[in-house]
N, CA, C, O and the ligand as a Tripos MOL2 file, in Angstrom:
@<TRIPOS>MOLECULE
protein
  285   283    72     0     0
PROTEIN
NO_CHARGES

@<TRIPOS>ATOM
      1 N          -7.6120   21.7230   -1.9350 N.3       1 MET1
      2 CA         -6.6560   20.8850   -1.1890 C.3       1 MET1
      3 C          -5.3940   21.7580   -1.3300 C.2       1 MET1
      4 O          -5.1250   22.4500   -2.3120 O.2       1 MET1
      5 N          -4.6570   21.6270   -0.2100 N.am      2 SER2
      6 CA         -3.2820   22.3940   -0.1040 C.3       2 SER2
      7 C          -2.1630   21.2530    0.1940 C.2       2 SER2
      8 O          -2.3700   20.2360    0.8570 O.2       2 SER2
      9 N          -1.0370   21.5870   -0.3730 N.am      3 THR3
     10 CA          0.0940   20.6990   -0.0640 C.3       3 THR3
     11 C           1.0220   21.7220    0.6880 C.2       3 THR3
     12 O           1.2270   22.8880    0.3540 O.2       3 THR3
     13 N           1.5800   21.0040    1.8520 N.am      4 ARG4
     14 CA          2.4500   21.6940    2.6640 C.3       4 ARG4
     15 C           3.5210   20.8800    3.2810 C.2       4 ARG4
     16 O           3.2260   19.7140    3.5420 O.2       4 ARG4
     17 N           4.6390   21.2690    3.5400 N.am      5 THR5
     18 CA          5.7020   20.4950    4.2170 C.3       5 THR5
     19 C           6.1140   21.0720    5.4480 C.2       5 THR5
     20 O           6.5910   22.2070    5.4620 O.2       5 THR5
     21 N           5.9500   20.2860    6.6610 N.am      6 LEU6
     22 CA          6.3830   20.8130    7.8040 C.3       6 LEU6
     23 C           7.7370   20.3430    8.2230 C.2       6 LEU6
     24 O           8.0610   19.1740    8.0130 O.2       6 LEU6
     25 N           8.6050   21.2490    8.8470 N.am      7 SER7
     26 CA          9.8460   20.7940    9.4620 C.3       7 SER7
     27 C           9.7030   20.5050   10.9030 C.2       7 SER7
     28 O           9.2690   21.3840   11.6480 O.2       7 SER7
     29 N          10.0270   19.3570   11.3490 N.am      8 VAL8
     30 CA          9.8240   18.7390   12.6160 C.3       8 VAL8
     31 C          11.1290   18.1510   13.0320 C.2       8 VAL8
     32 O          11.3310   16.9430   12.9070 O.2       8 VAL8
     33 N          12.0880   19.0250   13.5580 N.am      9 PRO9
     34 CA         13.4920   18.6680   13.8250 C.3       9 PRO9
     35 C          13.6610   17.4460   14.5530 C.2       9 PRO9
     36 O          14.6720   16.7770   14.3380 O.2       9 PRO9
     37 N          12.6920   17.0120   15.5000 N.am     10 GLU10
     38 CA         13.0320   15.8730   16.4890 C.3      10 GLU10
     39 C          12.6880   14.5410   15.8460 C.2      10 GLU10
     40 O          12.8150   13.5050   16.4990 O.2      10 GLU10
     41 N          12.2540   14.5280   14.5810 N.am     11 ILE11
     42 CA         11.9840   13.2170   14.0070 C.3      11 ILE11
     43 C          13.2600   12.6260   13.6740 C.2      11 ILE11
     44 O          14.1390   13.2490   13.0790 O.2      11 ILE11
     45 N          13.3850   11.2160   14.1230 N.am     12 SER12
     46 CA         14.6910   10.5740   14.0890 C.3      12 SER12
     47 C          14.5190    9.2370   13.5490 C.2      12 SER12
     48 O          15.5120    8.8150   12.9550 O.2      12 SER12
     49 N          13.5080    8.4550   13.6000 N.am     13 CYS13
     50 CA         13.3610    7.0140   13.2880 C.3      13 CYS13
     51 C          12.1010    6.7300   12.8120 C.2      13 CYS13
     52 O          11.2420    7.5950   12.6420 O.2      13 CYS13
     53 N          11.9320    5.3920   12.5600 N.am     14 GLY14
     54 CA         10.6350    4.6940   12.1570 C.3      14 GLY14
     55 C           9.5120    4.9610   13.1800 C.2      14 GLY14
     56 O           8.3460    5.1650   12.8430 O.2      14 GLY14
     57 N           9.9340    4.9460   14.4080 N.am     15 HIS15
     58 CA          8.8590    5.1740   15.3610 C.3      15 HIS15
     59 C           8.2920    6.4440   15.3230 C.2      15 HIS15
     60 O           7.0710    6.4950   15.4710 O.2      15 HIS15
     61 N           8.9440    7.5440   15.1470 N.am     16 CYS16
     62 CA          8.4940    8.9640   14.7360 C.3      16 CYS16
     63 C           7.6290    8.7510   13.5660 C.2      16 CYS16
     64 O           6.4680    9.1560   13.6170 O.2      16 CYS16
     65 N           8.0580    8.1800   12.5550 N.am     17 LYS17
     66 CA          7.1950    8.1800   11.3350 C.3      17 LYS17
     67 C           5.8670    7.5100   11.5220 C.2      17 LYS17
     68 O           4.8340    7.9870   11.0520 O.2      17 LYS17
     69 N           5.9090    6.3360   12.2520 N.am     18 SER18
     70 CA          4.6430    5.6100   12.4510 C.3      18 SER18
     71 C           3.7280    6.4840   13.3710 C.2      18 SER18
     72 O           2.5560    6.6920   13.0590 O.2      18 SER18
     73 N           4.2780    6.9820   14.4880 N.am     19 SER19
     74 CA          3.3820    7.6860   15.4080 C.3      19 SER19
     75 C           2.8530    8.9740   14.9090 C.2      19 SER19
     76 O           1.7410    9.3260   15.3020 O.2      19 SER19
     77 N           3.5470    9.7470   14.0570 N.am     20 ILE20
     78 CA          3.1090   10.9800   13.4460 C.3      20 ILE20
     79 C           2.0750   10.6000   12.3720 C.2      20 ILE20
     80 O           0.9150   11.0040   12.4660 O.2      20 ILE20
     81 N           2.4620    9.8750   11.4180 N.am     21 GLU21
     82 CA          1.5030    9.3850   10.5260 C.3      21 GLU21
     83 C           0.2840    8.8840   11.0780 C.2      21 GLU21
     84 O          -0.7890    9.2420   10.5920 O.2      21 GLU21
     85 N           0.3440    7.9810   12.1780 N.am     22 GLY22
     86 CA         -0.8960    7.4960   12.8730 C.3      22 GLY22
     87 C          -1.6100    8.4370   13.4580 C.2      22 GLY22
     88 O          -2.8160    8.2110   13.5560 O.2      22 GLY22
     89 N          -1.1950    9.4410   13.8770 N.am     23 ALA23
     90 CA         -1.9680   10.5260   14.6360 C.3      23 ALA23
     91 C          -2.6350   11.5230   13.7250 C.2      23 ALA23
     92 O          -3.7130   12.0540   13.9940 O.2      23 ALA23
     93 N          -1.9400   11.7470   12.6360 N.am     24 VAL24
     94 CA         -2.3140   12.8710   11.5580 C.3      24 VAL24
     95 C          -3.3730   12.2570   10.6440 C.2      24 VAL24
     96 O          -4.3950   12.8760   10.3520 O.2      24 VAL24
     97 N          -3.1170   11.0690   10.2150 N.am     25 SER25
     98 CA         -3.9840   10.6330    8.9170 C.3      25 SER25
     99 C          -5.3790   10.3740    9.3540 C.2      25 SER25
    100 O          -6.1850   10.3230    8.4250 O.2      25 SER25
    101 N          -5.8450   10.2030   10.5260 N.am     26 PRO26
    102 CA         -7.3550   10.1230   10.8670 C.3      26 PRO26
    103 C          -7.9910   11.3400   10.9370 C.2      26 PRO26
    104 O          -9.2210   11.3320   10.8950 O.2      26 PRO26
    105 N          -7.3420   12.4980   11.0450 N.am     27 LEU27
    106 CA         -7.8360   13.9140   11.1440 C.3      27 LEU27
    107 C          -8.7740   14.3020    9.9080 C.2      27 LEU27
    108 O          -8.4880   14.1000    8.7280 O.2      27 LEU27
    109 N          -9.8940   14.8670   10.3680 N.am     28 ASP28
    110 CA        -10.7980   15.3980    9.3940 C.3      28 ASP28
    111 C         -10.0520   16.4180    8.4180 C.2      28 ASP28
    112 O          -9.3410   17.2800    8.9340 O.2      28 ASP28
    113 N         -10.1670   16.3660    7.2080 N.am     29 GLY29
    114 CA         -9.5880   17.2260    6.3070 C.3      29 GLY29
    115 C          -8.1350   16.8820    5.7780 C.2      29 GLY29
    116 O          -7.5370   17.5740    4.9540 O.2      29 GLY29
    117 N          -7.6860   15.8190    6.3100 N.am     30 VAL30
    118 CA         -6.2660   15.3510    5.9990 C.3      30 VAL30
    119 C          -6.4500   14.3600    4.8330 C.2      30 VAL30
    120 O          -7.1510   13.3730    5.0580 O.2      30 VAL30
    121 N          -5.9290   14.5030    3.6790 N.am     31 ASP31
    122 CA         -5.8630   13.5800    2.5150 C.3      31 ASP31
    123 C          -4.4900   12.7330    2.6710 C.2      31 ASP31
    124 O          -4.4840   11.5190    2.4650 O.2      31 ASP31
    125 N          -3.5490   13.3100    2.9760 N.am     32 LYS32
    126 CA         -2.2060   12.4750    3.0070 C.3      32 LYS32
    127 C          -1.3150   13.0070    3.9570 C.2      32 LYS32
    128 O          -1.2720   14.2240    4.1330 O.2      32 LYS32
    129 N          -0.5530   12.1820    4.6280 N.am     33 VAL33
    130 CA          0.6250   12.6940    5.4340 C.3      33 VAL33
    131 C           1.7200   11.5830    5.1120 C.2      33 VAL33
    132 O           1.4570   10.3890    4.9720 O.2      33 VAL33
    133 N           2.8160   12.0760    5.0290 N.am     34 GLU34
    134 CA          3.9570   11.2370    4.7780 C.3      34 GLU34
    135 C           5.1940   11.8090    5.5320 C.2      34 GLU34
    136 O           5.5330   12.9670    5.2890 O.2      34 GLU34
    137 N           5.8170   11.1370    6.3430 N.am     35 VAL35
    138 CA          6.9400   11.5840    7.2030 C.3      35 VAL35
    139 C           8.1620   11.0740    6.5180 C.2      35 VAL35
    140 O           8.2370    9.9050    6.1410 O.2      35 VAL35
    141 N           9.2120   12.0260    6.3380 N.am     36 HIS36
    142 CA         10.4320   11.5640    5.6280 C.3      36 HIS36
    143 C          11.4800   11.7130    6.7360 C.2      36 HIS36
    144 O          11.7560   12.8330    7.1650 O.2      36 HIS36
    145 N          12.0240   10.6910    7.1720 N.am     37 ILE37
    146 CA         12.8390   10.6030    8.3160 C.3      37 ILE37
    147 C          14.1340   11.3070    8.1300 C.2      37 ILE37
    148 O          14.5610   11.9970    9.0550 O.2      37 ILE37
    149 N          14.8230   11.1920    6.9800 N.am     38 ASP38
    150 CA         16.1460   11.7220    6.6970 C.3      38 ASP38
    151 C          16.0270   13.2480    6.5890 C.2      38 ASP38
    152 O          16.9330   13.9690    7.0080 O.2      38 ASP38
    153 N          14.9150   13.7430    6.0290 N.am     39 GLU39
    154 CA         14.7540   15.1100    5.8800 C.3      39 GLU39
    155 C          14.2940   15.8460    7.1930 C.2      39 GLU39
    156 O          14.5290   17.0260    7.4570 O.2      39 GLU39
    157 N          13.5950   14.9470    7.9730 N.am     40 ARG40
    158 CA         12.8560   15.4470    9.1930 C.3      40 ARG40
    159 C          11.7270   16.3120    8.7980 C.2      40 ARG40
    160 O          11.5210   17.4090    9.3180 O.2      40 ARG40
    161 N          10.9590   15.7650    7.8160 N.am     41 THR41
    162 CA          9.8620   16.7330    7.3930 C.3      41 THR41
    163 C           8.5920   15.9260    7.2990 C.2      41 THR41
    164 O           8.5680   14.6950    7.3050 O.2      41 THR41
    165 N           7.6340   16.6430    7.2180 N.am     42 VAL42
    166 CA          6.1960   15.9570    7.1500 C.3      42 VAL42
    167 C           5.5070   16.5680    5.8380 C.2      42 VAL42
    168 O           5.2630   17.7710    5.7500 O.2      42 VAL42
    169 N           5.2480   15.7580    4.9460 N.am     43 ASP43
    170 CA          4.4840   16.2450    3.6460 C.3      43 ASP43
    171 C           2.9410   16.0030    3.9820 C.2      43 ASP43
    172 O           2.5220   14.9380    4.4360 O.2      43 ASP43
    173 N           2.2360   16.9900    3.7370 N.am     44 LEU44
    174 CA          0.7750   17.0350    3.9790 C.3      44 LEU44
    175 C           0.0280   17.4600    2.6260 C.2      44 LEU44
    176 O           0.4440   18.3210    1.8510 O.2      44 LEU44
    177 N          -1.1110   16.7330    2.4770 N.am     45 ASP45
    178 CA         -2.1490   17.1670    1.5800 C.3      45 ASP45
    179 C          -3.2850   17.4120    2.5830 C.2      45 ASP45
    180 O          -3.5540   16.5280    3.3960 O.2      45 ASP45
    181 N          -3.9710   18.5760    2.5660 N.am     46 TYR46
    182 CA         -5.0320   18.7920    3.4760 C.3      46 TYR46
    183 C          -5.9670   19.8340    2.8590 C.2      46 TYR46
    184 O          -5.6800   20.4530    1.8350 O.2      46 TYR46
    185 N          -7.0460   19.9800    3.5110 N.am     47 ASP47
    186 CA         -8.0900   20.8950    2.8920 C.3      47 ASP47
    187 C          -7.7370   22.4000    2.9110 C.2      47 ASP47
    188 O          -8.4960   23.2260    2.4040 O.2      47 ASP47
    189 N          -6.6780   22.7120    3.4510 N.am     48 GLY48
    190 CA         -6.2040   24.1500    3.2800 C.3      48 GLY48
    191 C          -6.7560   25.0500    4.3090 C.2      48 GLY48
    192 O          -6.4210   26.2350    4.3020 O.2      48 GLY48
    193 N          -7.6670   24.5370    5.2950 N.am     49 THR49
    194 CA         -8.0810   25.4880    6.3510 C.3      49 THR49
    195 C          -7.2100   25.6730    7.4260 C.2      49 THR49
    196 O          -6.3940   24.7920    7.6980 O.2      49 THR49
    197 N          -7.2840   26.7810    8.1200 N.am     50 ASP50
    198 CA         -6.3450   27.0760    9.1950 C.3      50 ASP50
    199 C          -6.6330   26.1890   10.3680 C.2      50 ASP50
    200 O          -5.7380   25.8510   11.1420 O.2      50 ASP50
    201 N          -8.0810   25.7470   10.5230 N.am     51 SER51
    202 CA         -8.4900   24.8860   11.7050 C.3      51 SER51
    203 C          -7.8000   23.3650   11.4310 C.2      51 SER51
    204 O          -7.3150   22.7580   12.3860 O.2      51 SER51
    205 N          -7.7860   22.8540   10.2310 N.am     52 THR52
    206 CA         -7.1930   21.7440    9.8970 C.3      52 THR52
    207 C          -5.6700   21.6160   10.1970 C.2      52 THR52
    208 O          -5.1360   20.6850   10.8000 O.2      52 THR52
    209 N          -5.0940   22.6670    9.6920 N.am     53 PHE53
    210 CA         -3.6310   22.9060   10.0060 C.3      53 PHE53
    211 C          -3.3170   22.8710   11.4310 C.2      53 PHE53
    212 O          -2.4140   22.1530   11.8610 O.2      53 PHE53
    213 N          -4.0430   23.6350   12.1930 N.am     54 GLU54
    214 CA         -3.7580   23.7250   13.7800 C.3      54 GLU54
    215 C          -4.0200   22.3820   14.3950 C.2      54 GLU54
    216 O          -3.3650   22.0290   15.3750 O.2      54 GLU54
    217 N          -5.0570   21.5240   13.8050 N.am     55 ALA55
    218 CA         -5.2670   20.2450   14.3860 C.3      55 ALA55
    219 C          -4.1010   19.3550   14.0810 C.2      55 ALA55
    220 O          -3.7390   18.4960   14.8850 O.2      55 ALA55
    221 N          -3.4530   19.5690   12.8220 N.am     56 ILE56
    222 CA         -2.4470   18.6030   12.4240 C.3      56 ILE56
    223 C          -1.2110   18.9130   13.3920 C.2      56 ILE56
    224 O          -0.5560   17.9990   13.8940 O.2      56 ILE56
    225 N          -0.9360   20.2690   13.6210 N.am     57 VAL57
    226 CA          0.1560   20.7050   14.5710 C.3      57 VAL57
    227 C          -0.1290   20.0590   15.9830 C.2      57 VAL57
    228 O           0.7270   19.3950   16.5680 O.2      57 VAL57
    229 N          -1.2180   20.2650   16.4220 N.am     58 ALA58
    230 CA         -1.6350   19.8270   17.8000 C.3      58 ALA58
    231 C          -1.4030   18.2210   17.9060 C.2      58 ALA58
    232 O          -0.8930   17.7370   18.9160 O.2      58 ALA58
    233 N          -1.7580   17.5260   16.9410 N.am     59 ALA59
    234 CA         -1.5640   16.1300   16.9070 C.3      59 ALA59
    235 C          -0.3230   15.5560   16.8700 C.2      59 ALA59
    236 O          -0.0820   14.4560   17.3660 O.2      59 ALA59
    237 N           0.6410   16.3830   16.1920 N.am     60 ILE60
    238 CA          2.1340   16.0840   16.2850 C.3      60 ILE60
    239 C           2.7110   16.3150   17.4020 C.2      60 ILE60
    240 O           3.6430   15.6150   17.7990 O.2      60 ILE60
    241 N           2.1770   17.4600   18.1510 N.am     61 GLU61
    242 CA          2.8270   17.9120   19.5170 C.3      61 GLU61
    243 C           2.4150   16.9460   20.4860 C.2      61 GLU61
    244 O           3.1700   16.6400   21.4090 O.2      61 GLU61
    245 N           1.1470   16.3810   20.3380 N.am     62 GLU62
    246 CA          0.5100   15.3550   21.3560 C.3      62 GLU62
    247 C           1.3390   14.1820   21.2930 C.2      62 GLU62
    248 O           1.3770   13.4540   22.2850 O.2      62 GLU62
    249 N           2.0470   13.8790   20.2120 N.am     63 GLN63
    250 CA          2.9270   12.6160   20.1730 C.3      63 GLN63
    251 C           4.1860   12.9890   20.7340 C.2      63 GLN63
    252 O           5.0090   12.0730   20.7610 O.2      63 GLN63
    253 N           4.5480   14.0700   21.1800 N.am     64 GLY64
    254 CA          5.7470   14.4340   21.8270 C.3      64 GLY64
    255 C           6.7640   15.2190   20.9160 C.2      64 GLY64
    256 O           7.9460   15.2630   21.2560 O.2      64 GLY64
    257 N           6.3980   15.7410   19.9480 N.am     65 TYR65
    258 CA          7.3450   16.3210   18.9960 C.3      65 TYR65
    259 C           7.0770   17.9320   18.9540 C.2      65 TYR65
    260 O           5.9360   18.3530   18.7600 O.2      65 TYR65
    261 N           8.0500   18.7030   19.1210 N.am     66 ASP66
    262 CA          7.9770   20.2850   19.0490 C.3      66 ASP66
    263 C           7.9160   20.5400   17.5300 C.2      66 ASP66
    264 O           8.6550   20.0230   16.6920 O.2      66 ASP66
    265 N           6.8850   21.4470   17.2990 N.am     67 VAL67
    266 CA          6.7100   21.9110   15.9660 C.3      67 VAL67
    267 C           7.0150   23.3100   15.9450 C.2      67 VAL67
    268 O           6.1800   24.1620   16.2500 O.2      67 VAL67
    269 N           8.2880   23.5930   15.5650 N.am     68 PRO68
    270 CA          8.6660   25.1340   15.5790 C.3      68 PRO68
    271 C           7.9090   25.8980   14.5890 C.2      68 PRO68
    272 O           7.3710   25.2950   13.6610 O.2      68 PRO68
    273 N           7.8070   27.2800   14.7070 N.am     69 ALA69
    274 CA          7.2680   28.0980   13.8140 C.3      69 ALA69
    275 C           7.6880   27.8990   12.4280 C.2      69 ALA69
    276 O           8.9070   27.9860   12.2780 O.2      69 ALA69
    277 N           7.0230   27.6620   11.4010 N.am     70 GLN70
    278 CA          7.4040   27.3300   10.0350 C.3      70 GLN70
    279 C           7.5470   28.7110    9.3100 C.2      70 GLN70
    280 O           6.7120   29.6020    9.4670 O.2      70 GLN70
    281 N           8.6330   28.8380    8.5190 N.am     71 SER71
    282 CA          8.9970   29.8730    7.6730 C.3      71 SER71
    283 C           7.9230   29.7850    6.4300 C.2      71 SER71
    284 O           7.9880   30.5890    5.5000 O.2      71 SER71
    285 CU         11.9140    8.1490   16.3150 Cu       72 CU72
@<TRIPOS>BOND
     1     1     2 1
     2     2     3 1
     3     3     4 2
     4     3     5 am
     5     5     6 1
     6     6     7 1
     7     7     8 2
     8     7     9 am
     9     9    10 1
    10    10    11 1
    11    11    12 2
    12    11    13 am
    13    13    14 1
    14    14    15 1
    15    15    16 2
    16    15    17 am
    17    17    18 1
    18    18    19 1
    19    19    20 2
    20    19    21 am
    21    21    22 1
    22    22    23 1
    23    23    24 2
    24    23    25 am
    25    25    26 1
    26    26    27 1
    27    27    28 2
    28    27    29 am
    29    29    30 1
    30    30    31 1
    31    31    32 2
    32    31    33 am
    33    33    34 1
    34    34    35 1
    35    35    36 2
    36    35    37 am
    37    37    38 1
    38    38    39 1
    39    39    40 2
    40    39    41 am
    41    41    42 1
    42    42    43 1
    43    43    44 2
    44    43    45 am
    45    45    46 1
    46    46    47 1
    47    47    48 2
    48    47    49 am
    49    49    50 1
    50    50    51 1
    51    51    52 2
    52    51    53 am
    53    53    54 1
    54    54    55 1
    55    55    56 2
    56    55    57 am
    57    57    58 1
    58    58    59 1
    59    59    60 2
    60    59    61 am
    61    61    62 1
    62    62    63 1
    63    63    64 2
    64    63    65 am
    65    65    66 1
    66    66    67 1
    67    67    68 2
    68    67    69 am
    69    69    70 1
    70    70    71 1
    71    71    72 2
    72    71    73 am
    73    73    74 1
    74    74    75 1
    75    75    76 2
    76    75    77 am
    77    77    78 1
    78    78    79 1
    79    79    80 2
    80    79    81 am
    81    81    82 1
    82    82    83 1
    83    83    84 2
    84    83    85 am
    85    85    86 1
    86    86    87 1
    87    87    88 2
    88    87    89 am
    89    89    90 1
    90    90    91 1
    91    91    92 2
    92    91    93 am
    93    93    94 1
    94    94    95 1
    95    95    96 2
    96    95    97 am
    97    97    98 1
    98    98    99 1
    99    99   100 2
   100    99   101 am
   101   101   102 1
   102   102   103 1
   103   103   104 2
   104   103   105 am
   105   105   106 1
   106   106   107 1
   107   107   108 2
   108   107   109 am
   109   109   110 1
   110   110   111 1
   111   111   112 2
   112   111   113 am
   113   113   114 1
   114   114   115 1
   115   115   116 2
   116   115   117 am
   117   117   118 1
   118   118   119 1
   119   119   120 2
   120   119   121 am
   121   121   122 1
   122   122   123 1
   123   123   124 2
   124   123   125 am
   125   125   126 1
   126   126   127 1
   127   127   128 2
   128   127   129 am
   129   129   130 1
   130   130   131 1
   131   131   132 2
   132   131   133 am
   133   133   134 1
   134   134   135 1
   135   135   136 2
   136   135   137 am
   137   137   138 1
   138   138   139 1
   139   139   140 2
   140   139   141 am
   141   141   142 1
   142   142   143 1
   143   143   144 2
   144   143   145 am
   145   145   146 1
   146   146   147 1
   147   147   148 2
   148   147   149 am
   149   149   150 1
   150   150   151 1
   151   151   152 2
   152   151   153 am
   153   153   154 1
   154   154   155 1
   155   155   156 2
   156   155   157 am
   157   157   158 1
   158   158   159 1
   159   159   160 2
   160   159   161 am
   161   161   162 1
   162   162   163 1
   163   163   164 2
   164   163   165 am
   165   165   166 1
   166   166   167 1
   167   167   168 2
   168   167   169 am
   169   169   170 1
   170   170   171 1
   171   171   172 2
   172   171   173 am
   173   173   174 1
   174   174   175 1
   175   175   176 2
   176   175   177 am
   177   177   178 1
   178   178   179 1
   179   179   180 2
   180   179   181 am
   181   181   182 1
   182   182   183 1
   183   183   184 2
   184   183   185 am
   185   185   186 1
   186   186   187 1
   187   187   188 2
   188   187   189 am
   189   189   190 1
   190   190   191 1
   191   191   192 2
   192   191   193 am
   193   193   194 1
   194   194   195 1
   195   195   196 2
   196   195   197 am
   197   197   198 1
   198   198   199 1
   199   199   200 2
   200   199   201 am
   201   201   202 1
   202   202   203 1
   203   203   204 2
   204   203   205 am
   205   205   206 1
   206   206   207 1
   207   207   208 2
   208   207   209 am
   209   209   210 1
   210   210   211 1
   211   211   212 2
   212   211   213 am
   213   213   214 1
   214   214   215 1
   215   215   216 2
   216   215   217 am
   217   217   218 1
   218   218   219 1
   219   219   220 2
   220   219   221 am
   221   221   222 1
   222   222   223 1
   223   223   224 2
   224   223   225 am
   225   225   226 1
   226   226   227 1
   227   227   228 2
   228   227   229 am
   229   229   230 1
   230   230   231 1
   231   231   232 2
   232   231   233 am
   233   233   234 1
   234   234   235 1
   235   235   236 2
   236   235   237 am
   237   237   238 1
   238   238   239 1
   239   239   240 2
   240   239   241 am
   241   241   242 1
   242   242   243 1
   243   243   244 2
   244   243   245 am
   245   245   246 1
   246   246   247 1
   247   247   248 2
   248   247   249 am
   249   249   250 1
   250   250   251 1
   251   251   252 2
   252   251   253 am
   253   253   254 1
   254   254   255 1
   255   255   256 2
   256   255   257 am
   257   257   258 1
   258   258   259 1
   259   259   260 2
   260   259   261 am
   261   261   262 1
   262   262   263 1
   263   263   264 2
   264   263   265 am
   265   265   266 1
   266   266   267 1
   267   267   268 2
   268   267   269 am
   269   269   270 1
   270   270   271 1
   271   271   272 2
   272   271   273 am
   273   273   274 1
   274   274   275 1
   275   275   276 2
   276   275   277 am
   277   277   278 1
   278   278   279 1
   279   279   280 2
   280   279   281 am
   281   281   282 1
   282   282   283 1
   283   283   284 2
@<TRIPOS>SUBSTRUCTURE
     1 MET1         2 RESIDUE 1 A MET
     2 SER2         6 RESIDUE 1 A SER
     3 THR3        10 RESIDUE 1 A THR
     4 ARG4        14 RESIDUE 1 A ARG
     5 THR5        18 RESIDUE 1 A THR
     6 LEU6        22 RESIDUE 1 A LEU
     7 SER7        26 RESIDUE 1 A SER
     8 VAL8        30 RESIDUE 1 A VAL
     9 PRO9        34 RESIDUE 1 A PRO
    10 GLU10       38 RESIDUE 1 A GLU
    11 ILE11       42 RESIDUE 1 A ILE
    12 SER12       46 RESIDUE 1 A SER
    13 CYS13       50 RESIDUE 1 A CYS
    14 GLY14       54 RESIDUE 1 A GLY
    15 HIS15       58 RESIDUE 1 A HIS
    16 CYS16       62 RESIDUE 1 A CYS
    17 LYS17       66 RESIDUE 1 A LYS
    18 SER18       70 RESIDUE 1 A SER
    19 SER19       74 RESIDUE 1 A SER
    20 ILE20       78 RESIDUE 1 A ILE
    21 GLU21       82 RESIDUE 1 A GLU
    22 GLY22       86 RESIDUE 1 A GLY
    23 ALA23       90 RESIDUE 1 A ALA
    24 VAL24       94 RESIDUE 1 A VAL
    25 SER25       98 RESIDUE 1 A SER
    26 PRO26      102 RESIDUE 1 A PRO
    27 LEU27      106 RESIDUE 1 A LEU
    28 ASP28      110 RESIDUE 1 A ASP
    29 GLY29      114 RESIDUE 1 A GLY
    30 VAL30      118 RESIDUE 1 A VAL
    31 ASP31      122 RESIDUE 1 A ASP
    32 LYS32      126 RESIDUE 1 A LYS
    33 VAL33      130 RESIDUE 1 A VAL
    34 GLU34      134 RESIDUE 1 A GLU
    35 VAL35      138 RESIDUE 1 A VAL
    36 HIS36      142 RESIDUE 1 A HIS
    37 ILE37      146 RESIDUE 1 A ILE
    38 ASP38      150 RESIDUE 1 A ASP
    39 GLU39      154 RESIDUE 1 A GLU
    40 ARG40      158 RESIDUE 1 A ARG
    41 THR41      162 RESIDUE 1 A THR
    42 VAL42      166 RESIDUE 1 A VAL
    43 ASP43      170 RESIDUE 1 A ASP
    44 LEU44      174 RESIDUE 1 A LEU
    45 ASP45      178 RESIDUE 1 A ASP
    46 TYR46      182 RESIDUE 1 A TYR
    47 ASP47      186 RESIDUE 1 A ASP
    48 GLY48      190 RESIDUE 1 A GLY
    49 THR49      194 RESIDUE 1 A THR
    50 ASP50      198 RESIDUE 1 A ASP
    51 SER51      202 RESIDUE 1 A SER
    52 THR52      206 RESIDUE 1 A THR
    53 PHE53      210 RESIDUE 1 A PHE
    54 GLU54      214 RESIDUE 1 A GLU
    55 ALA55      218 RESIDUE 1 A ALA
    56 ILE56      222 RESIDUE 1 A ILE
    57 VAL57      226 RESIDUE 1 A VAL
    58 ALA58      230 RESIDUE 1 A ALA
    59 ALA59      234 RESIDUE 1 A ALA
    60 ILE60      238 RESIDUE 1 A ILE
    61 GLU61      242 RESIDUE 1 A GLU
    62 GLU62      246 RESIDUE 1 A GLU
    63 GLN63      250 RESIDUE 1 A GLN
    64 GLY64      254 RESIDUE 1 A GLY
    65 TYR65      258 RESIDUE 1 A TYR
    66 ASP66      262 RESIDUE 1 A ASP
    67 VAL67      266 RESIDUE 1 A VAL
    68 PRO68      270 RESIDUE 1 A PRO
    69 ALA69      274 RESIDUE 1 A ALA
    70 GLN70      278 RESIDUE 1 A GLN
    71 SER71      282 RESIDUE 1 A SER
    72 CU72       285 GROUP 0 **** ****
């Protein structure tokens, strides 16, 4: 299991939180997803594989949010 925090600058409100958490939590390999509105971040616990991470980013982008390259 890996823990990672994604920066998603377009997060702004409770709708963003529920749509991102709703899209990411059902994905295979995701144990936990929590959006922090004030920090505009997404905390993740997932299986650590690249394919799961790519699916998470794709799911967030499908909800309309840009996920910039993470440092
Ligand atoms: Cu919002």
